[in-house]
N, CA, C and O atoms as a Tinker XYZ file with bonds, in Angstrom:
   536  protein
     1  N    285.129000  122.284000  278.800000    73     2
     2  CA   284.477000  120.986000  279.191000    64     1     3
     3  C    284.528000  119.645000  278.766000    63     2     4     5
     4  O    284.814000  119.334000  277.610000    81     3
     5  N    284.176000  118.576000  279.950000    73     3     6
     6  CA   283.990000  117.254000  279.169000    64     5     7
     7  C    283.333000  117.074000  278.625000    63     6     8     9
     8  O    282.431000  117.900000  278.764000    81     7
     9  N    283.009000  115.913000  277.468000    73     7    10
    10  CA   282.069000  115.496000  277.155000    64     9    11
    11  C    281.345000  114.692000  277.897000    63    10    12    13
    12  O    281.616000  114.224000  279.003000    81    11
    13  N    279.788000  114.455000  276.810000    73    11    14
    14  CA   279.216000  113.434000  278.495000    64    13    15
    15  C    279.843000  112.548000  278.268000    63    14    16    17
    16  O    280.580000  112.691000  277.292000    81    15
    17  N    279.905000  111.215000  278.990000    73    15    18
    18  CA   280.413000  109.652000  279.095000    64    17    19
    19  C    278.909000  108.818000  279.640000    63    18    20    21
    20  O    277.975000  109.157000  280.365000    81    19
    21  N    279.218000  107.696000  278.945000    73    19    22
    22  CA   278.043000  106.743000  279.499000    64    21    23
    23  C    278.233000  105.586000  279.933000    63    22    24    25
    24  O    278.349000  104.585000  279.227000    81    23
    25  N    278.272000  105.618000  280.870000    73    23    26
    26  CA   278.298000  104.437000  282.138000    64    25    27
    27  C    277.507000  103.151000  281.956000    63    26    28    29
    28  O    276.288000  103.281000  282.061000    81    27
    29  N    277.935000  102.038000  281.724000    73    27    30
    30  CA   277.066000  101.031000  281.486000    64    29    31
    31  C    276.975000  100.169000  282.895000    63    30    32    33
    32  O    278.056000   99.934000  283.434000    81    31
    33  N    275.729000   99.657000  283.559000    73    31    34
    34  CA   275.809000   98.932000  285.180000    64    33    35
    35  C    274.937000   97.682000  284.727000    63    34    36    37
    36  O    273.891000   97.919000  284.122000    81    35
    37  N    275.244000   96.582000  284.941000    73    35    38
    38  CA   275.064000   95.410000  284.633000    64    37    39
    39  C    273.576000   95.599000  285.807000    63    38    40    41
    40  O    273.524000   96.502000  286.641000    81    39
    41  N    272.602000   94.664000  285.639000    73    39    42
    42  CA   271.453000   95.146000  286.001000    64    41    43
    43  C    270.344000   93.987000  286.633000    63    42    44    45
    44  O    270.114000   93.306000  285.633000    81    43
    45  N    269.854000   93.631000  287.316000    73    43    46
    46  CA   268.790000   92.595000  287.560000    64    45    47
    47  C    267.340000   92.991000  286.932000    63    46    48    49
    48  O    266.647000   92.141000  286.374000    81    47
    49  N    266.987000   94.184000  287.052000    73    47    50
    50  CA   265.215000   94.400000  286.250000    64    49    51
    51  C    265.623000   95.722000  285.543000    63    50    52    53
    52  O    266.623000   96.435000  285.462000    81    51
    53  N    264.428000   95.696000  285.100000    73    51    54
    54  CA   264.436000   97.385000  283.942000    64    53    55
    55  C    263.401000   98.109000  285.263000    63    54    56    57
    56  O    262.185000   97.919000  285.294000    81    55
    57  N    263.971000   98.749000  286.056000    73    55    58
    58  CA   263.782000   99.588000  287.153000    64    57    59
    59  C    264.619000  101.047000  286.526000    63    58    60    61
    60  O    265.191000  101.537000  287.500000    81    59
    61  N    264.883000  101.873000  285.316000    73    59    62
    62  CA   266.114000  103.013000  285.201000    64    61    63
    63  C    267.153000  102.814000  286.677000    63    62    64    65
    64  O    267.607000  101.761000  287.125000    81    63
    65  N    267.354000  104.515000  287.320000    73    63    66
    66  CA   268.337000  104.845000  288.298000    64    65    67
    67  C    268.213000  103.454000  289.250000    63    66    68    69
    68  O    269.193000  102.869000  289.711000    81    67
    69  N    266.365000  102.913000  289.514000    73    67    70
    70  CA   266.015000  102.163000  290.980000    64    69    71
    71  C    266.809000  100.274000  290.604000    63    70    72    73
    72  O    266.961000   99.247000  291.266000    81    71
    73  N    267.171000  100.813000  288.887000    73    71    74
    74  CA   267.727000   98.960000  289.045000    64    73    75
    75  C    268.513000   98.441000  290.418000    63    74    76    77
    76  O    269.086000   99.219000  291.181000    81    75
    77  N    268.466000   97.418000  290.553000    73    75    78
    78  CA   269.351000   96.257000  291.610000    64    77    79
    79  C    270.899000   96.235000  290.279000    63    78    80    81
    80  O    270.890000   96.411000  289.061000    81    79
    81  N    271.574000   96.060000  290.852000    73    79    82
    82  CA   273.088000   95.953000  290.483000    64    81    83
    83  C    273.054000   94.168000  290.199000    63    82    84    85
    84  O    272.913000   93.455000  291.193000    81    83
    85  N    273.169000   93.613000  289.029000    73    83    86
    86  CA   273.499000   92.183000  288.658000    64    85    87
    87  C    274.903000   91.763000  289.130000    63    86    88    89
    88  O    275.884000   92.204000  288.531000    81    87
    89  N    275.077000   90.720000  290.442000    73    87    90
    90  CA   276.506000   90.549000  291.551000    64    89    91
    91  C    277.460000   90.160000  290.620000    63    90    92    93
    92  O    278.623000   90.313000  290.993000    81    91
    93  N    277.217000   89.504000  289.046000    73    91    94
    94  CA   278.272000   88.852000  288.605000    64    93    95
    95  C    277.718000   89.538000  287.020000    63    94    96    97
    96  O    276.649000   89.325000  286.448000    81    95
    97  N    279.013000   90.524000  286.534000    73    95    98
    98  CA   278.545000   90.732000  284.982000    64    97    99
    99  C    278.422000   90.212000  284.022000    63    98   100   101
   100  O    277.776000   90.719000  283.104000    81    99
   101  N    279.056000   88.928000  283.922000    73    99   102
   102  CA   278.716000   87.807000  282.803000    64   101   103
   103  C    277.095000   86.802000  283.191000    63   102   104   105
   104  O    276.783000   85.806000  282.539000    81   103
   105  N    276.684000   87.075000  283.768000    73   103   106
   106  CA   274.987000   87.073000  283.756000    64   105   107
   107  C    273.961000   87.425000  284.176000    63   106   108   109
   108  O    273.004000   86.754000  284.563000    81   107
   109  N    274.128000   88.683000  284.113000    73   107   110
   110  CA   273.376000   90.162000  283.637000    64   109   111
   111  C    272.052000   89.687000  282.656000    63   110   112   113
   112  O    272.243000   89.118000  281.581000    81   111
   113  N    270.980000   89.934000  283.066000    73   111   114
   114  CA   269.865000   90.025000  282.354000    64   113   115
   115  C    270.005000   91.178000  281.638000    63   114   116   117
   116  O    269.511000   91.011000  280.523000    81   115
   117  N    270.504000   92.391000  281.792000    73   115   118
   118  CA   270.626000   94.113000  281.533000    64   117   119
   119  C    271.490000   94.648000  281.817000    63   118   120   121
   120  O    272.396000   94.320000  282.584000    81   119
   121  N    271.275000   95.921000  281.001000    73   119   122
   122  CA   272.541000   96.804000  281.138000    64   121   123
   123  C    271.666000   98.250000  281.193000    63   122   124   125
   124  O    271.021000   98.722000  280.257000    81   123
   125  N    271.807000   98.773000  282.431000    73   123   126
   126  CA   271.590000  100.299000  282.676000    64   125   127
   127  C    272.702000  101.357000  281.827000    63   126   128   129
   128  O    273.889000  101.544000  282.094000    81   127
   129  N    271.931000  101.927000  280.792000    73   127   130
   130  CA   273.274000  103.198000  280.436000    64   129   131
   131  C    272.873000  104.133000  281.046000    63   130   132   133
   132  O    271.674000  104.406000  280.976000    81   131
   133  N    273.764000  104.926000  281.845000    73   131   134
   134  CA   273.383000  106.226000  282.594000    64   133   135
   135  C    274.438000  107.144000  281.526000    63   134   136   137
   136  O    275.639000  106.875000  281.530000    81   135
   137  N    273.981000  108.066000  280.764000    73   135   138
   138  CA   274.939000  109.255000  280.310000    64   137   139
   139  C    275.076000  110.338000  281.212000    63   138   140   141
   140  O    274.196000  111.146000  281.508000    81   139
   141  N    276.294000  110.297000  281.648000    73   139   142
   142  CA   276.210000  111.442000  283.378000    64   141   143
   143  C    277.576000  112.618000  282.405000    63   142   144   145
   144  O    278.652000  112.243000  281.940000    81   143
   145  N    277.000000  113.980000  282.383000    73   143   146
   146  CA   277.258000  115.203000  281.780000    64   145   147
   147  C    277.855000  115.508000  283.637000    63   146   148   149
   148  O    277.116000  115.646000  284.611000    81   147
   149  N    279.560000  115.540000  283.617000    73   147   150
   150  CA   280.194000  116.254000  285.178000    64   149   151
   151  C    279.498000  115.388000  285.776000    63   150   152   153
   152  O    279.657000  114.171000  285.680000    81   151
   153  N    278.490000  116.079000  286.583000    73   151   154
   154  CA   277.241000  115.575000  287.988000    64   153   155
   155  C    276.126000  114.737000  287.547000    63   154   156   157
   156  O    275.594000  113.786000  288.120000    81   155
   157  N    275.816000  115.402000  286.151000    73   155   158
   158  CA   274.082000  115.786000  286.528000    64   157   159
   159  C    273.717000  114.440000  285.421000    63   158   160   161
   160  O    273.934000  114.515000  284.211000    81   159
   161  N    273.523000  114.042000  285.645000    73   159   162
   162  CA   272.292000  112.410000  285.097000    64   161   163
   163  C    271.618000  112.876000  284.034000    63   162   164   165
   164  O    270.574000  113.472000  284.299000    81   163
   165  N    272.085000  112.715000  282.298000    73   163   166
   166  CA   271.085000  113.486000  281.623000    64   165   167
   167  C    270.202000  112.324000  280.890000    63   166   168   169
   168  O    269.406000  112.535000  279.976000    81   167
   169  N    270.444000  111.298000  281.362000    73   167   170
   170  CA   268.966000  109.566000  280.920000    64   169   171
   171  C    269.567000  108.328000  281.036000    63   170   172   173
   172  O    270.730000  107.951000  280.891000    81   171
   173  N    268.781000  107.907000  281.257000    73   171   174
   174  CA   269.021000  106.438000  282.107000    64   173   175
   175  C    268.224000  105.925000  281.160000    63   174   176   177
   176  O    267.115000  106.457000  281.097000    81   175
   177  N    268.570000  104.551000  279.962000    73   175   178
   178  CA   267.920000  103.212000  279.656000    64   177   179
   179  C    268.107000  101.759000  279.956000    63   178   180   181
   180  O    269.230000  101.329000  280.219000    81   179
   181  N    267.539000  101.342000  279.942000    73   179   182
   182  CA   267.744000   99.503000  280.120000    64   181   183
   183  C    267.716000   99.075000  279.142000    63   182   184   185
   184  O    266.667000   99.020000  278.500000    81   183
   185  N    269.174000   98.500000  278.573000    73   183   186
   186  CA   269.110000   97.580000  277.359000    64   185   187
   187  C    269.159000   96.445000  278.154000    63   186   188   189
   188  O    269.696000   96.331000  279.256000    81   187
   189  N    268.232000   95.165000  277.160000    73   187   190
   190  CA   268.613000   93.412000  277.691000    64   189   191
   191  C    269.988000   93.205000  277.247000    63   190   192   193
   192  O    270.620000   93.878000  276.433000    81   191
   193  N    270.423000   91.992000  278.016000    73   191   194
   194  CA   271.968000   91.517000  277.409000    64   193   195
   195  C    271.392000   90.171000  276.340000    63   194   196   197
   196  O    270.861000   89.095000  276.615000    81   195
   197  N    271.723000   90.716000  275.226000    73   195   198
   198  CA   271.283000   89.141000  274.436000    64   197   199
   199  C    271.988000   88.167000  274.675000    63   198   200   201
   200  O    271.306000   87.143000  274.649000    81   199
   201  N    272.972000   87.995000  274.885000    73   199   202
   202  CA   273.478000   86.156000  275.959000    64   201   203
   203  C    273.434000   86.142000  277.004000    63   202   204   205
   204  O    274.305000   85.582000  277.669000    81   203
   205  N    271.945000   87.023000  277.768000    73   203   206
   206  CA   271.437000   86.339000  278.962000    64   205   207
   207  C    271.703000   84.848000  279.598000    63   206   208   209
   208  O    272.050000   84.442000  280.707000    81   207
   209  N    271.346000   84.194000  278.260000    73   207   210
   210  CA   270.733000   82.471000  278.556000    64   209   211
   211  C    271.502000   81.980000  277.918000    63   210   212   213
   212  O    271.404000   80.756000  277.838000    81   211
   213  N    272.773000   82.739000  277.059000    73   211   214
   214  CA   273.939000   81.744000  276.967000    64   213   215
   215  C    274.925000   82.515000  276.166000    63   214   216   217
   216  O    275.129000   82.976000  275.042000    81   215
   217  N    275.836000   82.311000  278.351000    73   215   218
   218  CA   276.558000   83.255000  278.435000    64   217   219
   219  C    277.826000   81.950000  277.930000    63   218   220   221
   220  O    278.032000   80.765000  278.192000    81   219
   221  N    278.561000   83.212000  276.921000    73   219   222
   222  CA   279.912000   82.696000  276.686000    64   221   223
   223  C    281.247000   83.861000  276.694000    63   222   224   225
   224  O    281.254000   84.905000  276.042000    81   223
   225  N    282.007000   83.527000  277.324000    73   223   226
   226  CA   283.586000   83.971000  277.803000    64   225   227
   227  C    284.122000   84.618000  277.191000    63   226   228   229
   228  O    285.049000   84.215000  276.488000    81   227
   229  N    283.573000   86.387000  277.254000    73   227   230
   230  CA   284.755000   86.473000  275.487000    64   229   231
   231  C    283.822000   87.697000  275.213000    63   230   232   233
   232  O    284.299000   88.822000  275.060000    81   231
   233  N    282.584000   87.469000  275.159000    73   231   234
   234  CA   281.322000   88.092000  274.092000    64   233   235
   235  C    280.823000   89.309000  274.325000    63   234   236   237
   236  O    280.518000   90.088000  273.421000    81   235
   237  N    280.627000   89.724000  276.426000    73   235   238
   238  CA   279.891000   90.686000  276.569000    64   237   239
   239  C    280.248000   91.562000  276.377000    63   238   240   241
   240  O    279.607000   92.453000  275.822000    81   239
   241  N    282.064000   91.695000  276.982000    73   239   242
   242  CA   282.729000   92.976000  276.773000    64   241   243
   243  C    282.625000   93.537000  274.979000    63   242   244   245
   244  O    282.746000   94.751000  274.813000    81   243
   245  N    282.444000   92.798000  273.923000    73   243   246
   246  CA   282.330000   93.522000  273.322000    64   245   247
   247  C    280.729000   94.125000  272.737000    63   246   248   249
   248  O    280.638000   94.792000  271.706000    81   247
   249  N    279.626000   93.781000  273.534000    73   247   250
   250  CA   278.409000   93.827000  273.519000    64   249   251
   251  C    278.559000   95.499000  274.215000    63   250   252   253
   252  O    278.033000   96.542000  273.825000    81   251
   253  N    279.260000   95.310000  275.092000    73   251   254
   254  CA   278.864000   96.558000  276.063000    64   253   255
   255  C    279.762000   97.534000  275.412000    63   254   256   257
   256  O    279.375000   98.697000  275.517000    81   255
   257  N    281.300000   97.280000  274.510000    73   255   258
   258  CA   281.607000   98.125000  273.622000    64   257   259
   259  C    280.629000   98.872000  272.362000    63   258   260   261
   260  O    280.723000  100.038000  271.979000    81   259
   261  N    279.928000   98.093000  271.993000    73   259   262
   262  CA   278.535000   98.223000  270.952000    64   261   263
   263  C    278.050000   99.665000  271.499000    63   262   264   265
   264  O    278.171000  100.872000  271.294000    81   263
   265  N    277.501000   98.842000  272.225000    73   263   266
   266  CA   276.941000  100.314000  273.262000    64   265   267
   267  C    277.114000  101.756000  273.266000    63   266   268   269
   268  O    276.262000  102.635000  273.392000    81   267
   269  N    278.432000  101.845000  273.099000    73   267   270
   270  CA   279.068000  103.109000  273.105000    64   269   271
   271  C    279.093000  103.457000  274.512000    63   270   272   273
   272  O    278.955000  104.633000  274.847000    81   271
   273  N    279.325000  102.144000  275.722000    73   271   274
   274  CA   279.972000  102.902000  277.363000    64   273   275
   275  C    280.992000  103.408000  277.177000    63   274   276   277
   276  O    281.685000  103.051000  276.225000    81   275
   277  N    281.416000  104.465000  278.095000    73   275   278
   278  CA   282.932000  104.982000  278.193000    64   277   279
   279  C    283.425000  104.296000  279.357000    63   278   280   281
   280  O    284.616000  104.142000  279.627000    81   279
   281  N    282.072000  103.742000  280.287000    73   279   282
   282  CA   282.572000  103.649000  282.235000    64   281   283
   283  C    282.136000  102.365000  282.192000    63   282   284   285
   284  O    281.136000  102.337000  281.476000    81   283
   285  N    282.526000  100.799000  282.806000    73   283   286
   286  CA   281.713000  100.276000  283.774000    64   285   287
   287  C    282.124000  100.015000  284.774000    63   286   288   289
   288  O    283.307000   99.919000  285.098000    81   287
   289  N    280.752000   99.792000  285.695000    73   287   290
   290  CA   280.409000  100.089000  287.090000    64   289   291
   291  C    279.757000   98.601000  287.206000    63   290   292   293
   292  O    278.534000   98.472000  287.160000    81   291
   293  N    280.422000   97.744000  287.323000    73   291   294
   294  CA   280.030000   96.012000  288.015000    64   293   295
   295  C    279.950000   95.473000  289.604000    63   294   296   297
   296  O    280.493000   96.175000  290.457000    81   295
   297  N    279.423000   94.501000  289.922000    73   295   298
   298  CA   279.646000   94.378000  291.344000    64   297   299
   299  C    280.877000   92.776000  291.089000    63   298   300   301
   300  O    281.715000   92.591000  291.972000    81   299
   301  N    280.846000   92.166000  290.337000    73   299   302
   302  CA   282.286000   91.415000  290.126000    64   301   303
   303  C    282.284000   91.108000  288.434000    63   302   304   305
   304  O    281.573000   91.507000  287.512000    81   303
   305  N    283.394000   90.238000  288.519000    73   303   306
   306  CA   283.927000   89.841000  286.753000    64   305   307
   307  C    284.791000   89.143000  286.789000    63   306   308   309
   308  O    285.234000   88.855000  287.901000    81   307
   309  N    285.351000   88.618000  285.699000    73   307   310
   310  CA   286.490000   87.734000  285.699000    64   309   311
   311  C    287.837000   88.719000  285.151000    63   310   312   313
   312  O    287.923000   89.896000  284.801000    81   311
   313  N    288.502000   87.950000  285.236000    73   311   314
   314  CA   289.931000   88.773000  284.875000    64   313   315
   315  C    289.557000   89.340000  282.763000    63   314   316   317
   316  O    289.653000   90.373000  282.101000    81   315
   317  N    289.236000   88.234000  282.573000    73   315   318
   318  CA   289.632000   88.101000  281.052000    64   317   319
   319  C    288.404000   89.251000  280.615000    63   318   320   321
   320  O    288.711000   90.115000  279.794000    81   319
   321  N    286.899000   89.227000  281.239000    73   319   322
   322  CA   286.149000   90.738000  280.916000    64   321   323
   323  C    287.094000   92.150000  281.195000    63   322   324   325
   324  O    287.266000   93.176000  280.536000    81   323
   325  N    287.623000   91.654000  282.540000    73   323   326
   326  CA   288.169000   93.580000  282.506000    64   325   327
   327  C    289.656000   93.642000  281.445000    63   326   328   329
   328  O    289.973000   94.717000  280.936000    81   327
   329  N    290.400000   92.502000  281.225000    73   327   330
   330  CA   291.404000   92.786000  280.724000    64   329   331
   331  C    290.098000   93.618000  279.035000    63   330   332   333
   332  O    289.698000   94.748000  278.758000    81   331
   333  N    289.977000   92.609000  278.579000    73   331   334
   334  CA   289.081000   93.262000  277.241000    64   333   335
   335  C    288.260000   94.173000  277.111000    63   334   336   337
   336  O    287.998000   94.492000  275.951000    81   335
   337  N    287.429000   95.060000  278.463000    73   335   338
   338  CA   286.761000   96.064000  278.260000    64   337   339
   339  C    288.141000   97.077000  278.509000    63   338   340   341
   340  O    288.273000   98.091000  277.823000    81   339
   341  N    289.092000   96.719000  279.498000    73   339   342
   342  CA   289.929000   97.885000  279.343000    64   341   343
   343  C    290.459000   98.207000  277.752000    63   342   344   345
   344  O    290.338000   99.334000  277.272000    81   343
   345  N    291.094000   97.012000  276.960000    73   343   346
   346  CA   291.982000   97.272000  275.519000    64   345   347
   347  C    290.718000   97.934000  275.054000    63   346   348   349
   348  O    291.195000   98.997000  274.658000    81   347
   349  N    289.463000   98.021000  274.840000    73   347   350
   350  CA   288.614000   98.704000  273.807000    64   349   351
   351  C    288.603000  100.237000  274.986000    63   350   352   353
   352  O    287.701000  100.982000  274.605000    81   351
   353  N    288.957000  100.519000  275.581000    73   351   354
   354  CA   289.087000  101.629000  276.235000    64   353   355
   355  C    287.883000  102.211000  277.360000    63   354   356   357
   356  O    287.594000  103.343000  277.747000    81   355
   357  N    287.370000  100.895000  277.656000    73   355   358
   358  CA   286.230000  101.219000  278.996000    64   357   359
   359  C    286.851000  101.271000  279.927000    63   358   360   361
   360  O    287.647000  100.427000  280.339000    81   359
   361  N    286.487000  102.561000  280.517000    73   359   362
   362  CA   286.504000  102.543000  282.326000    64   361   363
   363  C    286.524000  101.383000  283.173000    63   362   364   365
   364  O    285.347000  101.039000  283.285000    81   363
   365  N    287.136000  100.738000  283.715000    73   363   366
   366  CA   285.787000   99.104000  285.295000    64   365   367
   367  C    286.610000   99.664000  286.048000    63   366   368   369
   368  O    287.795000   99.988000  286.126000    81   367
   369  N    285.060000   99.703000  286.917000    73   367   370
   370  CA   285.344000   99.669000  288.339000    64   369   371
   371  C    284.124000   98.386000  289.238000    63   370   372   373
   372  O    282.914000   98.293000  289.035000    81   371
   373  N    284.716000   97.803000  289.922000    73   371   374
   374  CA   283.976000   96.805000  290.368000    64   373   375
   375  C    283.689000   97.178000  291.951000    63   374   376   377
   376  O    284.041000   98.236000  292.473000    81   375
   377  N    282.917000   96.008000  292.676000    73   375   378
   378  CA   282.680000   96.672000  294.094000    64   377   379
   379  C    281.217000   97.294000  294.056000    63   378   380   381
   380  O    280.646000   97.639000  295.091000    81   379
   381  N    280.570000   97.429000  292.619000    73   379   382
   382  CA   279.458000   97.992000  292.738000    64   381   383
   383  C    278.009000   97.151000  293.582000    63   382   384   385
   384  O    277.825000   95.935000  293.521000    81   383
   385  N    277.304000   97.915000  294.169000    73   383   386
   386  CA   276.426000   96.874000  295.470000    64   385   387
   387  C    275.059000   98.182000  295.142000    63   386   388   389
   388  O    275.188000   99.401000  295.028000    81   387
   389  N    274.004000   97.460000  295.075000    73   387   390
   390  CA   272.961000   98.350000  295.399000    64   389   391
   391  C    271.874000   98.696000  294.088000    63   390   392   393
   392  O    271.229000   97.957000  293.344000    81   391
   393  N    272.007000  100.204000  294.193000    73   391   394
   394  CA   271.137000  100.395000  292.693000    64   393   395
   395  C    271.827000  100.899000  291.800000    63   394   396   397
   396  O    273.031000  100.780000  292.026000    81   395
   397  N    271.489000  101.590000  290.561000    73   395   398
   398  CA   272.571000  102.373000  289.124000    64   397   399
   399  C    272.493000  103.510000  290.174000    63   398   400   401
   400  O    273.535000  104.165000  290.158000    81   399
   401  N    271.699000  103.900000  290.974000    73   399   402
   402  CA   271.798000  105.223000  291.705000    64   401   403
   403  C    272.965000  105.588000  292.664000    63   402   404   405
   404  O    273.668000  106.593000  292.766000    81   403
   405  N    272.904000  104.200000  293.446000    73   403   406
   406  CA   274.392000  104.290000  294.019000    64   405   407
   407  C    275.322000  103.799000  293.363000    63   406   408   409
   408  O    276.313000  103.566000  294.054000    81   407
   409  N    275.393000  103.599000  292.533000    73   407   410
   410  CA   276.359000  103.249000  291.830000    64   409   411
   411  C    276.957000  104.530000  291.364000    63   410   412   413
   412  O    278.086000  104.956000  291.607000    81   411
   413  N    276.034000  105.060000  290.668000    73   411   414
   414  CA   276.675000  106.697000  289.830000    64   413   415
   415  C    277.356000  107.380000  291.406000    63   414   416   417
   416  O    278.484000  107.719000  291.763000    81   415
   417  N    275.776000  107.348000  292.164000    73   415   418
   418  CA   276.587000  108.676000  293.403000    64   417   419
   419  C    277.946000  108.068000  293.658000    63   418   420   421
   420  O    278.794000  108.948000  293.811000    81   419
   421  N    278.511000  106.603000  293.769000    73   419   422
   422  CA   279.698000  106.487000  294.235000    64   421   423
   423  C    281.386000  107.046000  293.513000    63   422   424   425
   424  O    282.526000  107.430000  293.771000    81   423
   425  N    280.266000  106.661000  292.314000    73   423   426
   426  CA   281.601000  106.981000  290.832000    64   425   427
   427  C    281.974000  108.646000  291.186000    63   426   428   429
   428  O    282.973000  109.362000  291.136000    81   427
   429  N    280.840000  108.755000  291.489000    73   427   430
   430  CA   280.987000  110.591000  290.859000    64   429   431
   431  C    281.664000  111.480000  292.224000    63   430   432   433
   432  O    282.130000  112.619000  292.227000    81   431
   433  N    281.525000  110.521000  293.327000    73   431   434
   434  CA   282.338000  110.561000  294.633000    64   433   435
   435  C    283.402000  109.940000  294.669000    63   434   436   437
   436  O    283.663000  109.479000  295.780000    81   435
   437  N    284.443000  109.662000  293.529000    73   435   438
   438  CA   285.351000  108.954000  293.861000    64   437   439
   439  C    285.761000  107.588000  295.039000    63   438   440   441
   440  O    286.529000  107.198000  295.918000    81   439
   441  N    284.690000  107.324000  294.306000    73   439   442
   442  CA   284.261000  105.911000  295.768000    64   441   443
   443  C    284.656000  104.912000  295.376000    63   442   444   445
   444  O    285.179000  104.064000  296.100000    81   443
   445  N    284.448000  104.779000  293.847000    73   443   446
   446  CA   284.297000  103.600000  293.425000    64   445   447
   447  C    285.206000  103.409000  292.091000    63   446   448   449
   448  O    284.744000  103.635000  290.973000    81   447
   449  N    286.440000  103.005000  292.293000    73   447   450
   450  CA   287.216000  103.567000  291.336000    64   449   451
   451  C    288.091000  101.873000  291.056000    63   450   452   453
   452  O    288.040000  101.207000  292.090000    81   451
   453  N    288.811000  101.165000  289.919000    73   451   454
   454  CA   289.770000  100.487000  290.302000    64   453   455
   455  C    288.672000   98.965000  289.863000    63   454   456   457
   456  O    287.470000   98.872000  290.111000    81   455
   457  N    289.469000   98.016000  289.231000    73   455   458
   458  CA   289.216000   97.012000  288.715000    64   457   459
   459  C    289.929000   95.423000  289.438000    63   458   460   461
   460  O    291.098000   95.046000  289.351000    81   459
   461  N    288.653000   94.657000  290.206000    73   459   462
   462  CA   289.642000   93.466000  291.425000    64   461   463
   463  C    288.661000   92.508000  290.378000    63   462   464   465
   464  O    287.445000   92.661000  290.266000    81   463
   465  N    289.466000   91.509000  289.656000    73   463   466
   466  CA   288.790000   89.930000  289.525000    64   465   467
   467  C    287.986000   89.371000  290.468000    63   466   468   469
   468  O    288.395000   89.293000  291.627000    81   467
   469  N    286.938000   88.979000  290.172000    73   467   470
   470  CA   286.457000   87.843000  290.849000    64   469   471
   471  C    287.452000   87.134000  291.518000    63   470   472   473
   472  O    288.581000   87.522000  291.219000    81   471
   473  N    287.393000   85.973000  292.546000    73   471   474
   474  CA   288.083000   84.824000  293.116000    64   473   475
   475  C    287.130000   83.497000  293.144000    63   474   476   477
   476  O    287.503000   82.488000  293.742000    81   475
   477  N    286.341000   83.536000  292.713000    73   475   478
   478  CA   285.569000   82.303000  292.326000    64   477   479
   479  C    286.479000   80.818000  292.011000    63   478   480   481
   480  O    286.299000   79.728000  292.552000    81   479
   481  N    287.148000   81.053000  291.319000    73   479   482
   482  CA   287.947000   79.763000  290.965000    64   481   483
   483  C    287.535000   79.235000  289.603000    63   482   484   485
   484  O    286.364000   78.927000  289.379000    81   483
   485  N    288.385000   79.141000  288.798000    73   483   486
   486  CA   287.794000   78.393000  287.387000    64   485   487
   487  C    287.177000   79.866000  286.537000    63   486   488   489
   488  O    287.657000   80.999000  286.536000    81   487
   489  N    286.184000   79.440000  285.982000    73   487   490
   490  CA   285.893000   80.551000  285.294000    64   489   491
   491  C    284.877000   82.123000  285.637000    63   490   492   493
   492  O    284.557000   83.108000  284.971000    81   491
   493  N    284.564000   81.486000  287.507000    73   491   494
   494  CA   284.004000   82.844000  287.859000    64   493   495
   495  C    282.084000   82.305000  287.215000    63   494   496   497
   496  O    281.428000   83.346000  287.194000    81   495
   497  N    281.497000   81.502000  286.914000    73   495   498
   498  CA   280.574000   81.224000  286.657000    64   497   499
   499  C    278.976000   80.799000  287.606000    63   498   500   501
   500  O    278.063000   79.995000  287.423000    81   499
   501  N    279.258000   81.713000  288.522000    73   499   502
   502  CA   278.297000   81.417000  289.231000    64   501   503
   503  C    276.928000   81.823000  288.727000    63   502   504   505
   504  O    276.702000   82.645000  287.839000    81   503
   505  N    275.886000   80.992000  289.557000    73   503   506
   506  CA   274.366000   80.949000  288.458000    64   505   507
   507  C    273.524000   82.544000  289.350000    63   506   508   509
   508  O    273.443000   82.716000  290.566000    81   507
   509  N    273.159000   83.216000  288.556000    73   507   510
   510  CA   272.288000   84.541000  289.585000    64   509   511
   511  C    271.501000   84.182000  288.201000    63   510   512   513
   512  O    271.760000   84.001000  287.011000    81   511
   513  N    270.055000   84.192000  289.342000    73   511   514
   514  CA   268.764000   84.803000  289.094000    64   513   515
   515  C    268.292000   85.627000  288.162000    63   514   516   517
   516  O    268.195000   86.730000  288.700000    81   515
   517  N    267.896000   85.693000  286.888000    73   515   518
   518  CA   267.714000   86.676000  285.768000    64   517   519
   519  C    266.708000   87.265000  285.698000    63   518   520   521
   520  O    265.953000   86.763000  284.865000    81   519
   521  N    266.356000   88.039000  286.144000    73   519   522
   522  CA   264.574000   88.397000  286.537000    64   521   523
   523  C    264.193000   89.383000  285.883000    63   522   524   525
   524  O    265.048000   89.995000  285.242000    81   523
   525  N    262.825000   89.823000  285.848000    73   523   526
   526  CA   262.139000   91.076000  285.671000    64   525   527
   527  C    262.201000   92.193000  284.436000    63   526   528   529
   528  O    261.621000   93.267000  284.276000    81   527
   529  N    263.289000   91.364000  283.538000    73   527   530
   530  CA   263.451000   92.785000  282.231000    64   529   531
   531  C    262.218000   91.620000  281.216000    63   530   532   533
   532  O    262.102000   90.419000  280.973000    81   531
   533  N    261.556000   92.830000  280.918000    73   531   534
   534  CA   261.344000   92.537000  279.589000    64   533   535
   535  C    260.715000   93.349000  278.266000    63   534   536
   536  O    260.659000   92.793000  277.169000    81   535
């Protein structure tokens, strides 16, 4: 039997499994951390992103690693973030949308796999609203 996995999902607010996925990894206000054992969700907690108001390219993958994540499910992210996360042994899948629950279900159904970098040109520095985290 496999050990439980910890899945990190960038989120817009602190609503547990009902939190909305933040469309861009580098500008997320928080991460939902979902402990998954096989197909069963064991727990979900939301952790603030300490760099939310001071985005520094290359720093967030280290923070995700420090959380103990095995997998990161994201809407979009730059190629450098993908490269760093994978170098830490973290599985990355992009294209996540909807709620954390939706993303976990898609991941479990093998419908969310593989990472494709954002193609926004430059540093992929879109500006997204940081709301709802307290």
